[in-house]
C-alpha positions as CSV (number, residue, x, y, z in Angstrom):
1,M,0.9,22.9,17.3
2,R,0.4,19.0,17.6
3,K,3.3,16.9,17.4
4,I,3.0,13.3,16.1
5,A,5.2,10.5,16.2
6,L,4.2,7.8,13.3
7,I,5.8,4.5,14.1
8,S,6.6,2.2,11.1
9,E,9.4,-0.4,12.1
10,H,10.0,-1.7,8.5
11,A,8.7,0.8,6.3
12,S,10.8,3.7,5.9
13,P,9.6,6.6,3.7
14,L,13.5,6.7,2.6
15,A,13.6,3.5,1.5
16,H,13.3,2.2,-2.6
17,L,10.1,1.1,-3.4
18,G,9.4,-2.2,-5.2
19,G,11.6,-4.5,-2.9
20,I,10.3,-7.6,-0.7
21,D,9.3,-5.1,2.5
22,S,9.1,-1.6,0.6
23,G,5.8,-1.2,-0.8
24,G,2.2,0.2,0.2
25,Q,3.2,1.0,3.9
26,N,6.1,3.1,2.9
27,V,4.2,5.2,0.7
28,Y,1.4,5.7,2.9
29,V,3.9,6.8,6.0
30,G,5.8,9.0,3.8
31,Q,2.4,10.9,2.0
32,L,0.6,10.9,5.6
33,A,3.4,12.9,7.3
34,R,3.3,15.3,4.0
35,Q,0.2,16.4,4.3
36,L,-0.2,16.3,7.9
37,A,2.9,19.0,7.9
38,R,1.0,20.6,5.4
39,L,-1.9,21.1,8.0
40,G,0.3,22.3,10.4
41,Y,1.4,19.3,12.1
42,L,4.9,18.5,13.5
43,V,5.8,14.9,12.1
44,D,8.5,12.6,13.6
45,I,8.8,9.3,11.8
46,F,10.2,6.5,13.8
47,T,11.7,3.4,11.5
48,R,14.3,0.7,12.0
49,R,17.7,1.4,11.4
50,D,18.9,-0.8,8.5
51,S,22.2,0.5,7.3
52,E,25.4,1.7,9.2
53,T,25.7,4.8,7.0
54,Q,22.4,6.0,8.1
55,D,22.0,9.5,10.2
56,Q,20.0,8.9,13.6
57,V,18.1,12.1,12.5
58,V,17.1,13.2,9.2
59,D,15.5,16.4,8.4
60,W,13.3,15.0,5.3
61,Q,10.9,17.7,4.8
62,P,9.6,21.0,6.7
63,G,8.2,19.8,9.4
64,I,9.1,16.0,9.2
65,R,12.0,14.0,10.8
66,V,12.7,10.8,10.1
67,I,14.2,8.9,13.1
68,N,16.4,6.1,12.3
69,V,16.1,3.7,15.6
70,P,18.9,1.4,16.7
71,A,17.0,-1.8,16.9
72,G,18.7,-5.0,15.8
73,P,21.8,-5.3,13.3
74,A,22.0,-2.0,11.1
75,Y,21.3,-3.9,7.7
76,Y,18.2,-5.6,6.0
77,I,16.2,-7.9,7.7
78,P,12.8,-9.4,6.7
79,K,10.3,-7.9,8.7
80,E,9.2,-11.6,9.9
81,Q,12.5,-11.6,11.8
82,M,11.9,-8.3,13.3
83,L,9.8,-9.2,16.4
84,Q,12.4,-9.6,18.8
85,Y,14.1,-6.6,18.4
86,M,10.8,-4.2,19.1
87,E,11.1,-3.9,22.9
88,Q,14.9,-2.2,22.3
89,F,13.0,-0.4,19.7
90,G,10.4,0.7,22.3
91,R,13.0,1.6,24.8
92,F,15.1,3.8,22.4
93,M,12.0,5.6,21.5
94,I,11.1,6.3,25.3
95,R,14.5,8.0,25.5
96,F,14.4,9.9,22.7
97,A,10.8,11.3,23.5
98,R,12.2,12.4,26.9
99,R,14.9,14.3,25.6
100,E,12.9,16.4,23.2
101,K,12.0,20.1,24.1
102,A,8.3,19.7,23.0
103,P,6.5,16.4,23.9
104,Y,4.7,14.2,21.7
105,D,0.8,14.4,21.5
106,L,0.0,11.2,19.7
107,L,1.5,8.3,18.6
108,H,0.1,6.4,15.1
109,A,1.4,3.0,14.6
110,N,1.7,1.3,11.6
111,F,1.6,-2.8,11.5
112,F,1.4,-4.7,14.6
113,M,5.1,-4.5,15.3
114,S,4.6,-0.5,15.7
115,G,1.7,-1.2,17.9
116,M,3.8,-2.9,20.5
117,V,6.5,-0.3,20.4
118,A,3.1,2.3,21.0
119,Q,1.8,0.0,24.0
120,Q,5.4,0.5,25.4
121,V,5.5,4.0,25.0
122,R,2.2,4.9,26.4
123,K,2.9,2.5,29.2
124,S,6.0,4.6,30.0
125,L,4.9,8.0,28.9
126,G,1.3,8.2,28.9
127,I,0.9,9.4,25.1
128,P,-2.3,8.0,23.7
129,F,-1.9,6.2,19.7
130,V,-3.7,5.2,17.1
131,M,-3.4,2.1,15.2
132,T,-3.4,1.1,11.4
133,F,-2.3,-2.4,10.9
134,H,-1.7,-2.6,6.9
135,A,-2.2,-6.2,7.2
136,L,-4.0,-8.5,9.3
137,G,-2.1,-11.8,10.5
138,R,-5.5,-14.1,10.5
139,V,-6.3,-12.8,7.2
140,R,-3.1,-13.5,5.8
141,R,-2.5,-16.8,7.3
142,L,-5.8,-17.9,5.5
143,S,-4.6,-16.5,2.4
144,Q,-0.8,-17.4,2.7
145,K,-1.1,-21.2,4.9
146,E,2.3,-22.0,5.2
147,A,4.0,-19.3,3.3
148,D,3.0,-16.9,6.1
149,A,6.4,-17.0,8.0
150,F,5.0,-14.7,11.1
151,P,4.4,-16.7,14.6
152,D,1.1,-17.8,15.8
153,V,1.8,-14.8,18.6
154,R,1.2,-12.4,15.8
155,F,-2.7,-13.1,16.3
156,A,-3.0,-12.4,20.2
157,I,-0.6,-9.4,19.7
158,E,-3.1,-8.3,17.2
159,E,-6.3,-8.7,19.2
160,R,-5.0,-7.2,22.4
161,L,-3.9,-3.8,20.1
162,M,-7.3,-3.7,19.1
163,Q,-9.0,-3.5,22.6
164,E,-6.0,-1.1,23.8
165,A,-5.3,1.2,21.0
166,D,-7.3,5.0,21.4
167,R,-8.8,4.6,17.9
168,I,-8.2,1.9,15.0
169,I,-8.1,3.2,11.3
170,A,-9.3,0.7,8.6
171,E,-8.4,0.9,5.3
172,C,-11.5,-0.2,3.9
173,P,-14.9,-1.7,5.0
174,Q,-13.3,-5.2,4.3
175,D,-10.6,-4.5,6.8
176,Q,-13.2,-3.2,9.4
177,R,-15.1,-6.7,9.0
178,D,-12.3,-8.7,9.5
179,M,-11.2,-6.8,12.6
180,E,-14.6,-7.2,14.4
181,L,-15.5,-11.2,12.9
182,L,-12.0,-12.4,13.5
183,Y,-10.6,-10.6,16.5
184,G,-13.7,-9.2,18.3
185,A,-12.3,-5.6,17.5
186,P,-14.9,-2.7,19.1
187,G,-16.6,-1.2,16.2
188,D,-17.6,1.9,17.3
189,R,-13.5,2.5,17.7
190,I,-13.0,1.9,14.2
191,D,-12.9,5.0,11.7
192,V,-12.5,3.7,7.8
193,V,-10.0,5.9,6.1
194,P,-8.8,4.7,2.5
195,C,-5.3,5.2,1.3
196,G,-4.7,7.5,-1.8
197,F,-2.3,8.9,-4.3
198,D,-0.6,12.2,-5.3
199,P,-1.9,14.5,-8.2
200,E,1.5,16.2,-7.8
201,E,2.7,12.7,-8.7
202,F,0.1,11.0,-10.8
203,W,-1.7,12.4,-14.2
204,P,-2.4,10.8,-17.7
205,V,0.8,11.4,-19.7
206,T,-1.4,11.2,-22.9
207,L,1.0,12.5,-25.9
208,D,4.3,10.4,-25.2
209,A,4.3,7.7,-22.5
210,R,4.8,5.1,-25.1
211,R,7.5,7.0,-26.9
212,Q,9.3,7.6,-23.6
213,L,9.3,3.8,-22.7
214,A,10.4,2.6,-26.5
215,L,6.8,0.7,-26.6
216,D,5.0,-0.5,-29.8
217,Q,1.9,2.0,-30.4
218,D,-0.1,-1.2,-31.9
219,E,0.5,-3.6,-28.8
220,F,-2.2,-4.1,-26.3
221,V,0.0,-3.3,-23.1
222,V,-0.9,-4.7,-19.7
223,L,0.8,-3.2,-16.5
224,Q,1.5,-5.7,-13.6
225,L,3.3,-3.0,-10.9
226,G,4.3,-3.8,-7.5
227,R,6.2,-5.7,-5.0
228,M,7.5,-9.2,-6.3
229,V,6.0,-11.6,-3.8
230,P,3.8,-14.5,-4.4
231,R,0.9,-13.2,-2.7
232,K,0.6,-10.5,-5.2
233,G,-0.1,-12.9,-7.9
234,V,1.9,-12.1,-10.8
235,D,1.7,-15.5,-11.7
236,N,-1.7,-15.4,-12.8
237,V,-1.3,-12.4,-14.6
238,I,1.5,-14.1,-16.8
239,R,-1.0,-17.2,-17.5
240,A,-3.7,-14.8,-18.3
241,T,-1.3,-13.1,-20.8
242,A,-0.1,-16.4,-22.4
243,I,-4.1,-17.3,-22.8
244,L,-4.7,-13.7,-24.1
245,R,-1.8,-14.4,-26.6
246,H,-2.6,-18.2,-27.9
247,Q,-6.2,-18.3,-27.5
248,Y,-7.5,-14.7,-28.1
249,Q,-4.5,-13.8,-30.4
250,V,-4.3,-10.7,-29.2
251,P,-1.0,-8.7,-29.8
252,V,-0.2,-8.5,-26.0
253,R,2.7,-7.0,-24.0
254,L,2.8,-7.7,-20.7
255,L,5.4,-5.1,-18.5
256,V,6.0,-6.4,-15.2
257,V,7.4,-3.5,-13.0
258,G,9.1,-4.1,-9.5
259,G,12.0,-6.1,-8.0
260,N,14.6,-5.2,-5.5
261,A,17.3,-4.3,-8.1
262,E,17.2,-1.8,-11.1
263,Q,17.5,-4.4,-13.8
264,P,15.4,-7.7,-13.3
265,D,17.8,-9.9,-11.5
266,P,16.8,-13.3,-10.3
267,A,19.4,-13.2,-7.7
268,A,18.4,-9.8,-6.1
269,T,14.6,-10.6,-6.5
270,P,14.2,-14.7,-6.4
271,E,10.3,-14.1,-7.2
272,L,11.3,-12.8,-10.5
273,G,13.3,-16.3,-11.4
274,R,10.2,-17.8,-10.8
275,L,8.0,-15.9,-12.8
276,M,10.8,-15.9,-15.9
277,A,10.9,-19.2,-15.8
278,L,7.3,-19.5,-15.9
279,T,7.0,-17.3,-19.0
280,H,9.2,-19.7,-20.5
281,E,7.3,-22.5,-19.7
282,L,4.1,-20.6,-21.4
283,G,6.3,-19.8,-24.4
284,I,5.6,-15.8,-24.1
285,E,9.0,-14.9,-23.3
286,Q,8.6,-12.5,-26.4
287,C,5.3,-10.9,-25.3
288,V,6.6,-10.0,-21.3
289,T,9.0,-7.3,-20.1
290,F,10.3,-7.3,-16.8
291,T,11.8,-3.8,-16.1
292,G,13.0,-4.2,-12.6
293,Q,12.5,-1.4,-9.9
294,R,11.7,2.0,-11.3
295,Q,12.0,5.2,-9.8
296,R,8.4,7.3,-8.6
297,A,8.9,9.8,-11.0
298,Q,9.0,7.3,-14.2
299,L,5.7,5.2,-12.7
300,R,3.2,7.9,-14.4
301,Y,4.3,7.1,-17.8
302,F,4.1,3.3,-17.2
303,Y,0.2,3.8,-16.0
304,S,-0.6,6.1,-18.6
305,A,1.1,4.0,-21.6
306,A,-0.8,0.8,-20.7
307,N,-4.4,0.0,-22.0
308,V,-5.2,-1.8,-18.6
309,F,-3.6,-2.0,-15.2
310,V,-3.8,-5.7,-13.4
311,T,-3.6,-6.5,-10.0
312,T,-4.6,-9.8,-8.7
313,P,-3.2,-10.5,-5.5
314,W,-4.5,-13.3,-3.1
315,Y,-5.0,-10.5,-0.5
316,E,-4.8,-7.1,-0.1
317,P,-5.7,-4.7,2.8
318,F,-6.1,-1.8,0.4
319,G,-3.6,-1.6,-2.6
320,I,-2.6,1.6,-3.6
321,T,-1.7,0.8,-7.1
322,P,-5.0,0.7,-8.5
323,V,-6.0,4.3,-7.0
324,E,-2.5,5.4,-8.8
325,A,-3.5,3.7,-12.1
326,M,-6.8,5.0,-12.0
327,A,-5.2,8.4,-11.5
328,C,-3.5,8.2,-14.8
329,G,-6.6,7.2,-16.7
330,T,-6.2,4.0,-16.9
331,P,-9.1,1.1,-16.5
332,V,-8.1,-1.6,-13.9
333,V,-8.6,-4.9,-13.6
334,G,-8.3,-6.3,-9.9
335,T,-9.0,-9.4,-7.6
336,A,-12.3,-9.2,-5.6
337,V,-10.2,-8.8,-2.2
338,G,-9.7,-6.4,0.4
339,G,-9.6,-2.7,-0.5
340,I,-9.7,-3.4,-4.3
341,K,-13.4,-4.3,-4.0
342,T,-14.1,-0.6,-3.1
343,T,-11.5,1.1,-5.1
344,V,-12.5,-0.5,-8.7
345,V,-16.3,0.0,-9.4
346,D,-17.2,-3.2,-11.1
347,G,-18.1,-2.7,-14.7
348,E,-17.7,1.4,-14.1
349,T,-13.8,1.9,-14.0
350,G,-12.8,-1.6,-14.6
351,Y,-13.6,-5.0,-13.5
352,L,-13.1,-7.5,-10.4
353,V,-12.1,-11.1,-11.3
354,E,-11.5,-13.8,-8.9
355,P,-8.0,-14.7,-7.5
356,N,-6.1,-17.2,-9.2
357,N,-8.7,-17.5,-12.2
358,P,-6.3,-16.6,-15.2
359,E,-9.1,-17.6,-17.9
360,Q,-11.6,-14.9,-16.3
361,L,-8.9,-12.2,-16.0
362,A,-7.8,-13.0,-20.2
363,E,-11.5,-13.1,-20.8
364,R,-12.1,-9.8,-19.0
365,L,-8.7,-8.2,-20.8
366,A,-9.7,-9.9,-24.6
367,W,-12.9,-7.7,-23.9
368,L,-11.4,-4.6,-23.1
369,H,-9.1,-4.9,-26.1
370,R,-11.9,-5.8,-28.5
371,H,-14.2,-2.5,-27.1
372,P,-11.4,0.1,-26.8
373,H,-13.7,3.0,-26.4
374,I,-15.4,1.7,-23.8
375,A,-12.1,1.0,-21.8
376,Q,-11.1,4.6,-22.4
377,R,-14.6,5.7,-20.5
378,M,-13.6,3.5,-17.8
379,G,-10.3,5.0,-17.6
380,W,-11.7,8.4,-17.3
381,A,-14.3,7.1,-14.8
382,G,-11.6,6.0,-12.3
383,M,-9.7,9.3,-12.8
384,R,-12.7,11.3,-11.9
385,R,-13.2,8.8,-9.1
386,A,-9.3,8.7,-7.7
387,Y,-9.7,12.6,-7.6
388,Q,-13.0,12.6,-5.9
389,H,-12.4,10.2,-2.9
390,F,-8.6,9.3,-3.2
391,T,-6.3,11.8,-2.7
392,W,-3.4,11.9,0.3
393,R,-4.9,15.6,1.3
394,N,-8.4,14.2,1.6
395,V,-6.9,11.1,3.4
396,A,-4.8,13.1,5.6
397,S,-7.6,15.4,6.7
398,S,-9.5,12.6,7.7
399,V,-6.8,10.9,9.5
400,A,-6.3,14.4,11.4
401,A,-10.0,14.3,12.4
402,V,-9.5,11.0,14.0
403,Y,-6.4,12.3,16.1
404,E,-8.5,15.4,17.3
405,S,-11.1,12.6,18.2
406,V,-8.6,11.2,20.6
407,L,-6.9,14.3,21.8
408,E,-10.0,16.4,22.3
409,P,-12.9,14.2,22.3
410,A,-15.5,16.7,23.6
411,T,-14.9,19.3,20.9
412,A,-14.0,16.7,18.0
413,Y,-17.3,14.6,18.8
414,S,-19.3,17.0,15.9
415,M,-16.2,15.8,13.4
416,R,-16.6,12.2,13.9
417,P,-19.5,11.5,11.8
418,R,-17.7,13.5,9.1
419,V,-15.0,11.3,9.3
420,A,-17.4,8.2,8.8
421,A,-18.9,9.7,5.8
422,A,-15.7,10.6,4.3
423,G,-14.8,6.9,4.8
424,E,-18.2,5.7,3.4
425,L,-18.2,8.1,0.3
426,S,-14.6,7.0,-0.6
427,L,-15.6,3.5,-0.9
428,R,-19.1,3.6,-2.9
429,G,-19.4,3.1,-6.5
């Protein structure tokens, strides 16, 4: 039985989602661990301890433990401030691994700082490691400019990781291209494996989704759901909503789901304060509902109640929320960046638009409002695509094949083309 150590320094599967640093990576690590355990792997997830009340070892699910690593202060700190604690994180992990009765066969690092830990552990214990970056520093800097708070040293760290990792998992073809062009990463050691959704968690709630959420049956409901940070471009959606309401006269209801607290509190989530002020400035307070953070079990109702799901970030390495929306039978309008370009098939499962272009976004939304039957067909096409290519079970099978190509290269060689094909299939229209 293989034993895998997933390293995810700032994104624990136990964290509440929707906060500043709690989003897609938390989902990725948790869902991947679950599916690997179903495949027969033993999985330990190493993440930074951010509370005095956390147990060091949590038996989370059958075959899965969460190890809360004492590295830095035992309270929340932004991920941009964690770099200084990674050596301490690595030293703890080495001591922990040495005490284990069964050794780890492989490390899977998530994010560049986890990669630094994996390098440290491999140097001491000789355990190979696989790398998923989830975001690339140079691409982030190009899109966020001075808003990017990571130091420039991140670029050199990522470049070194791409040369030293036994294999690299890219989340979409754009991710692989960025690694090769901006970092000189060796393409023959990169596998494209997308993110996914859980069919036991997301499906179309066709009868009572709007009743459950107390929404008007006659409104055109646009949903924005995710972390409340500037790069997600929620202000772009709000501006498009104003155009939709004032110029196109659409009876629109924009739902903005996410934040650091269950109530939409600007003190807890500063970005919400900026977005609320924008709705006031544009005169559409009556059209926009900020819900605050919602539990995962509630999200399928929001996706299903919406006429369209909108996600318009400046930069998105993959983007799990469009796949979740598709799984609920809802058409998606997203920016043509990163993984969204490959999950959303323009004109078939929704539309792709330019970042920071509220006029274009509003035009697409108005078209979907005028053509509800076509919008419904797009939702059905998206659901078929999600189930065909983007379930976490399929993702985990492809990731496991990558693991085996590292651990048993001779016997796993025949599996490699299958992994590549799965990645390609997931990303075609």
